[in-house]
N, C-alpha and C positions, 0 to 999 in steps of 0.2 A: 405414211411416214415421210418425214423430211430428211432425205439421205444426207445432205450436207450438215445439217444441225445434229443429226444422230452421230455422225462421225466426229464432230467437234466435242460433243458431250462425252462420248465413249473415250476419246483420247484424254480429255480432262480428268475423268475419274480414274482411268488407268494410271495416269501420272501421279495422282494422289496416292494410290496404292503402292506404286513402284518407289516413290520417294520415302515411304514409311509414314507419311502424314495420316493415312487412313488404312484400315484393315479391309473393310468391305463396304461398298457403296452401291446404292440403286438410285436411278433418276427416272422419272416418268413425266411426260408433258403431253397435255391435250390442248387443242384449240378449237373452239366452236364445236365441242363434243366429239372431235376426232383425234385419235392418237397421233402424235407427232414424233415423240422420242420414247423409247423404252430401252434403258441401258443398265448394265450391271457389271461390276468389276470386283475382284478381290476374293477374300476368304470369309465364309460365314462362321467357320469353326476352326481355329488354328490347331486344335488338338487332333483333328481328323483330316484337315486339309479340304473339307467340303467347301465347294465354291459357292459364292453368291449367285443366285439365278434371279430371273425376273419375278418368280413367285416366292422367294425367300421372305419370311416374316420377321420383322424387327420389333422389339419393344421400343417404342419411340416417345415414351413419356407424353408430354402435353400436346403433341399434335393430334392426339386422340380426342382432345376437347372439341375439335371441330366436328367429329362424328357425334358426340353427345349433343352439341347444339343442333346439328342437322336432324337428329331424331326428334328433338323438341319442335323444330320448325315444321316437320312433316305432320306431327300431331296437331299443332296449332292450325295448320292449313286445313285439317279435317274438322276443325271446330270443336275439338275435345276440351280445350281451354284457351285462354288468351294470354298475351304477354302481360296484361294488367291484372291477371288473376293472382290473388294473394297465395303464396305457397301454403299458408296455413289453412286455406279453404280446402285444399286437396290433402293436406297432411297436418291435421289439427295440432299434434304435439309440437310442431315447429314454432308455434306462437309463444312458447315459453320465453320469459325475460324480455318481453316487449318486442318480439320479432314478428308480430302479426301484420305489420305493414310491408314486409318484404314480399315483393311480387316476383313472378317468373322473369320479368325483364331485369329486375335488380340482380337476380342470380346469373343471368346471361351476360350482363355488361359489367360484372365485377364490382358492383356497388352494394351488394347485399349486407355488407358489414359483418360477415361471419367468415373471415379468412383462415381461422385457426382451428386445428384439432387439438385435443388434450395432449399436453407435453409428456404425459405418462403412457401414451398409446404405444403398444408394442407392434411389431410387424404382423404378428398374428391378429391383433386387433384390426389393423388396416384391411385385412382380408375377410373380416367378419362384418357382412353388410348390416345386419340388424344392430350390432353393437355400435358401429360407427354412425349410423343414422340416428340412433338414440343419443349419442354424444353430441352430434351436430344440432339436433333438435333442442337439446338442453344448454347449448352454448350461450354465453353472454355476448351480445354484439359489441364490436369494437367502435362502431359509429352508427348513427341513424341511417337506415336504408335510403340510398339515393343521394346522400349528402357528400360522400367521398367515394373514391375509387381505390381499389387495392386488389392485388392478384390473389384469387382464391385457389391455391394450388391443388389441394385435395378436395376441399369442400364444394367446389364447383361441380364435381362429379357426383358426390353423395347427394347434394340438394336436388340437382336436376334429375339424377337417376331415380331418386325416390319419388319425385313428381311423376315421372314416367310410369313407375311401378304402381303408384296409387291410382293413376288414371286408367291404365291398360290392364292391370292385374298380372302383368308379365315383367320379369326382370329386364332391365334395359339391354342386356346383352342379347336376349332373345328378340327384342324389338328391333335392335340394330340389324340382326340377321334377316328378319322377316320383312322389314320395311326399307332397308337400305342395301345391305351387302347382297342379299339374294337377288333382288330386282336388277342390281347393277352387275351381276355375274362375278362378284368377287368373294363369294363364300369361300372360306378357307384362307383368305388373305386380310380379313378385317375383323378384329375381335376387341372386346373388352376383356372378359374372362376367356382364356384359350384352353380348351381341354388338354389334359396331360398327354393324351394319345397323339396330339398334334405337335408336341414340343420338339420333335426331331426335325421339324422344318424351320425352326427358329435360328436366326443368327445369334451367336453367343456374344454378349456384350463384353467390352473390356475398357478399363479406364485408360486415358492417355498417360504416357509415361510422365513421371514427375520426380523431383529430387528424392533421394533415398530417405526414408523415414517420415515423409510427408503423407498424411492421410488424403484419400481422394477428395473428401469434402473440403479440405484446406485449399486445394487447387481452385475450386469453384468459389469458395467463400472467404478465403483467408484475408483478402484485402478489404473486405467489407467491415464497417464499424461493428463492434461487439454488441452495441445497443440497438442495432437495426431491427425493426419489428419482424423482419423475416424470421429471426431466430426464436421468436415466441409463437410462430404460426404452426410449427410442427417440431417434434423431437429430431435431433440431429441424425439419428439412425434412420429416419424416414426420408432424408434427402436423397435424391437419385445418385446411385453409384452402380457400377457393373454388378457387384455382388448382390445388391438388392434386386436389380432387374433380371438376374439369372435365377432367382429363387423360384422353385416350382410353385409354391403357394401364391406368390405375387403374380405369376404368369396365369394361374388358374382363376384368380379372384376377379370379380367385377369391381374394378376401380376406374370408373369412367372419366376420371381426370386425366387419364392417359390411355394409350391403346397399343395393341400389337397388330402391326399392319405392314404391308408392302408399299413401296412408293406407287406402284401401279394402282393399288386400291384407293389410296388417298387422292391421287390425281384424278381418278375416275369419279370419286365423290365430289370434288370441287367442280369438275366438268359438268356433272349432272345438276349442280346448283346453278351453273351459268347457262347451260343449254341442254338439249336432249342428247343423251348418249344411248345409242341403239334403241331409240324409242322411249327411253326413260328420262323424265325430268322430275327432280325431287320436289321442287317448289315453283310457284309461279314467278314470272318476271317481276311482278309488283311486290311480292314478298321478298324476293332477292334484293330489290332496291331498299326495302325497309330494314332488312337485317344486316346489310353491309354499310349502311350510313352510320356515321359517328353517333353513338348513343350516350357515351360518357367519356370524359377526359379530365385530366388533371394530374397532380403529383400522386404517384402510386404510394399508398400508405404502408405497403409491405416492403417494396424494393427501393422506393425513394425517387425513381426517375419519372419523367413525364410519360404519360401513357394515354392511348385512345382506344376505345373498344366500341364495336358495333354490338349486335346481339349474338354473343358467343364467339366472335372472331375479333382478333386484334386488327386495327386499321392501320395500314402503312407498313413500312419496314424501317423503323427508326435506328436499327443497328448499323445501317449503311445509307448515308444521305444520297448516294448515287442511285440507289434502288428504291428509295422511299417514294411512295405515291399514294394519294388519297383514294385511288380506285383499287388498291391492293388489299385483300382481306385474307387472314390466315392465322395460324398458330404455330409457333416454333416449339421445339422440345429441348430440354436439358440434354447436352451432349452434341448439339449442332444439327439436328434434323429440322426440317421445315417443310410446310405444305401451305399452298395458298391458291387463290384465284384472283383474277383481275377483270373487273367488270368492263373496263375500257377496251381491252384487247381480246377478251374471251379465252385467255391463257389460264390453264390449270397446271400447277407445278408441284412436284413433291420430290424431296431428296431424303433418303433414309440411310443410316449407317450404323455400324456397331462399335466404333471407337468413340467413347464419350469425351469430347473435347470441350474446352471452356470458351468456344468461339463459334462464329458462323462462317468460318473461312471457306468451307466446302461449298456452301450455298453462294457465298460471295464470288466464287470462281465460275460457277455453272449458271446461276440465274441471269447474269448479264448476257451470256451467250444466247440464252433463250429469248430474252427481251429484244436484243438487237436483231435477231433473225426473224421474229414474228410480229414485232410492233409496226 
């Protein structure tokens, strides 16, 4: 551990909690496969006063996409399929409506052209693997695969998760446990579907305070134009809120577009992509270079902003020009969580929290401390 950096990070997150900006926060940092910082502050459950510990698990929404991508890379490394393998070769039903040309690479780099789920999907539907995969397989593409890029918020997980299931005969949650979480020693801290018996270890999510009478989704999306394609990618009730993320069925369900994880587990995952962690390296250095290089970029067809993706990981940190770097790869989550690796410095970083804010302010306060100390 780096005692000076540990103290700086601990002080920073304690100040966030004391100021009322955050309720509970975890930070974990590795460099070259070794732990550097493990910090926790605040409250996991305001109703009971249960404190956040290093092992507390948070529903962190899209930072779990990195775990999904990592499972895919582990299987590609074993030769079970390739990035150029058509999804429909493994999942024939997916070829409906001209989607036969969609490859695993297209699914990873957000260019598959299938960013939407049916607008009449219920929350119960989201938790029904067979029903959602059937809906995605039957979806009309928004664009020809590989010609445009746009964030696949839910479908990223269903497409790649079904590829994994078809190839291995196992649900992706089990593959995650057996091929990633178990070998890395983070069983119990990294899940897609989390058993109900374990929910007592979860941090309870809460929405950031907002003006009286304003719905949580209005805070996140109120300033966006009403005709933004985002609003036809999923029903409004499926957009992330604390109420949605605290539901038992959502927590139990395999929805590998997000994940339930500690900061320590995510930092350890990125560290094992970059280097060996206690003798475990998830993919080869050559594959790491391949999957973290820019694979697709352009205007995001769902959100509208410029975006760049490698194979399953966003490249750079466009939310903050001071932190942006072409060697940074990772995925952020709605609510302000973020996890990443840096191929130039060997840094693996994760910040998880239970107050859903419409910003990356917590990351913006902590990540610069880490980069300054370790670069």
